[in-house]
C-alpha positions in Angstrom: 0.0 0.0 0.0 1.3 3.5 -0.9 -0.5 6.6 0.2 0.3 10.3 -0.3 -1.4 13.5 -1.4 -4.9 12.0 -0.9 -4.1 9.1 -3.2 -4.0 5.5 -2.0 -3.0 2.4 -4.1 -3.0 -1.2 -3.0 0.2 -2.4 -4.7 0.3 -6.0 -5.8 3.3 -8.1 -4.8 6.2 -7.7 -7.1 5.2 -4.1 -8.2 7.3 -1.0 -7.5 5.4 2.2 -6.6 6.0 5.8 -5.8 3.9 8.9 -5.3 5.7 12.1 -5.5 5.0 15.8 -6.1 6.1 17.6 -9.2 6.7 21.2 -8.5 5.2 23.6 -11.0 7.7 26.0 -12.5 5.2 28.9 -12.6 1.5 29.7 -12.5 0.5 30.5 -16.1 -1.7 33.5 -15.1 0.7 35.2 -12.8 4.2 33.9 -13.7 4.7 33.1 -10.0 5.6 29.7 -8.6 2.8 27.3 -9.0 1.3 24.6 -6.8 2.8 21.1 -6.8 0.8 18.2 -8.2 0.9 14.5 -7.3 2.3 12.0 -9.8 1.9 8.2 -9.2 4.2 5.7 -10.9 3.5 1.9 -10.6 5.5 -0.7 -12.5 6.0 -4.4 -12.5 9.7 -3.7 -12.7 12.1 -1.6 -10.5 11.4 2.0 -11.4 14.5 3.9 -12.2 15.4 7.2 -10.5 15.3 10.3 -12.6 12.3 9.2 -14.8 9.9 11.7 -16.4 6.4 12.2 -15.2 5.0 10.1 -18.0 7.6 7.4 -17.8 10.5 8.5 -19.9 13.5 6.7 -18.6 11.4 3.8 -17.4 9.6 2.6 -20.6 13.0 2.1 -22.3 13.9 -0.6 -19.8 10.6 -2.5 -19.8 10.5 -6.1 -20.8 7.6 -7.7 -22.8 6.1 -8.8 -19.5 6.1 -5.4 -17.8 3.5 -2.7 -17.2 3.8 0.9 -16.3 0.9 2.8 -14.9 1.1 6.6 -14.4 -1.5 8.8 -12.7 -0.9 12.5 -13.2 -3.0 15.1 -11.4 -3.8 18.4 -13.1 -4.8 21.5 -11.3 -8.3 22.5 -10.1 -8.8 24.7 -13.1 -9.1 21.5 -15.2 -12.0 20.1 -13.2 -15.2 20.6 -15.2 -13.5 21.0 -18.6 -14.5 18.9 -21.5 -11.2 17.0 -21.5 -11.8 15.8 -18.0 -15.6 15.1 -18.4 -15.3 11.3 -17.8 -16.2 10.7 -14.2 -14.6 8.0 -12.1 -11.3 6.0 -12.4 -11.5 4.3 -15.8 -11.0 0.6 -16.5 -8.7 -0.2 -19.5 -9.6 -2.3 -22.6 -7.5 -4.0 -25.2 -9.0 -1.8 -28.0 -7.7 1.3 -26.3 -4.1 0.4 -26.8 -2.0 1.2 -29.8 1.7 1.6 -30.5 1.1 5.1 -31.7 -0.4 6.1 -28.4 3.1 6.2 -26.8 4.7 9.5 -25.9 7.6 8.2 -28.0 7.1 4.9 -29.9 9.2 1.9 -28.8 9.1 -1.2 -30.8 6.6 -3.8 -29.5 5.1 -1.5 -26.8 1.7 0.2 -26.8 0.0 2.7 -24.6 -3.4 4.2 -23.7 -4.3 7.5 -22.1 -7.4 8.4 -20.2 -8.5 11.8 -18.9 -11.0 11.8 -16.0 -12.2 13.4 -12.8 -12.6 11.8 -9.4 -13.5 13.3 -6.1 -13.4 16.9 -7.6 -9.9 16.3 -9.0 -8.6 16.0 -12.6 -6.3 13.3 -13.7 -4.6 11.6 -16.7 -4.1 7.9 -16.5 -1.3 6.7 -18.8 -0.7 3.0 -19.2 2.2 1.4 -21.1 2.3 -2.3 -22.0 5.6 -4.0 -22.5 4.2 -6.0 -25.4 1.3 -4.9 -27.5 0.9 -8.5 -28.6 0.2 -9.5 -25.0 -2.4 -6.9 -24.2 -5.2 -9.4 -23.6 -3.0 -11.0 -20.8 -1.6 -7.8 -19.3 -4.8 -5.7 -19.1 -6.5 -7.6 -16.3 -3.4 -6.8 -14.1 -3.9 -3.1 -14.8 -7.6 -3.2 -14.0 -6.9 -5.2 -10.8 -4.5 -2.5 -9.8 -7.0 0.3 -10.6 -9.6 -1.4 -8.5 -7.4 -0.8 -5.5 -7.0 3.0 -6.2 -8.7 5.5 -3.9 -8.7 9.2 -4.4 -9.7 11.5 -1.6 -11.8 14.7 -2.3 -9.9 17.9 -3.2 
């Protein structure tokens, strides 16, 4: 179990997990320092230090058996916008995954991205499969993980 910033995830055995806060460089309207936002990384492999918010530095070392799940929180100004209209933590489906959904395509891998709101908070869920060809086998693990995710109200 990991818990921080009002996010709790029941982490399956063998997974690596971290919740950290990404400090905003500035607030767009004022140019002043912005609020920090939680980022959750969950992987079936040891997560490397120095990885990017959406998994750069981690996806490059994934095997065909691996999964990477990223939960990135956006600011309160995003709640109620069309992009975040989906309510509730999504469940993933094989049809949602494609190699061209990756931030940067890596041979054999595929990804899916979901924008949603939960408990008055706006999130992006980004999932990378180590092997697109194995998506039918890997997706149940992701949905099991997501079933153990709790997000507290803002």
